[in-house]
C-alpha positions in Angstrom: 111.8 -21.2 -140.3 113.4 -21.8 -137.0 112.3 -18.5 -135.5 108.6 -19.3 -136.2 108.9 -22.7 -134.6 110.4 -21.2 -131.5 107.5 -18.8 -131.2 104.9 -21.5 -131.8 106.5 -23.8 -129.1 106.9 -21.0 -126.6 103.3 -19.9 -127.1 101.9 -23.4 -126.7 104.1 -24.0 -123.7 102.9 -20.8 -122.0 99.3 -21.8 -122.7 99.8 -25.3 -121.3 101.4 -24.1 -118.1 99.1 -21.1 -117.5 97.2 -22.8 -114.7 100.2 -23.6 -112.5 101.6 -20.1 -113.3 98.3 -18.6 -112.3 98.3 -20.4 -108.9 101.9 -19.3 -108.3 101.2 -15.7 -109.3 98.2 -15.5 -106.9 100.2 -16.9 -104.1 103.1 -14.5 -104.7 101.0 -11.3 -105.3 98.5 -12.0 -102.5 100.9 -13.5 -100.0 99.5 -13.5 -96.4 96.1 -12.1 -97.4 92.7 -13.5 -96.7 91.0 -14.1 -100.1 87.8 -15.8 -98.8 85.3 -15.8 -101.7 87.6 -13.9 -104.0 90.3 -16.5 -104.7 88.6 -18.1 -107.7 87.9 -14.9 -109.7 91.4 -13.6 -109.0 92.9 -16.9 -110.1 90.8 -17.0 -113.3 92.1 -13.5 -114.1 95.7 -14.6 -113.7 95.2 -17.8 -115.7 93.4 -15.9 -118.5 96.2 -13.3 -118.6 98.9 -16.0 -119.0 96.8 -17.7 -121.7 96.5 -14.3 -123.6 100.3 -13.9 -123.4 100.7 -17.4 -124.9 98.2 -16.6 -127.7 100.0 -13.4 -128.5 103.4 -15.1 -128.7 101.8 -17.8 -130.9 100.3 -15.1 -133.2 103.7 -13.3 -133.3 105.2 -16.5 -134.7 102.3 -16.9 -137.2 102.8 -13.3 -138.5 106.5 -13.8 -138.8 105.9 -17.0 -140.8 103.5 -15.1 -143.1 105.9 -12.2 -143.6 108.8 -14.6 -144.5 106.6 -16.5 -147.0 106.2 -13.5 -149.3 
């Protein structure tokens, strides 16, 4: 049961901090570039990708929980 809880918590943590991670990732990847008019769509892409990673980790914990139940 401990492994599933770990996956659930890590997944939720990644989802919760996806916005600050997105800001940091845009600043790291596009360092010293002029992103006038393109900053928001790029930022949304990074945020959504981190949220997707969090959801996938959460689902991995759910699948592990279901497989151990049987």
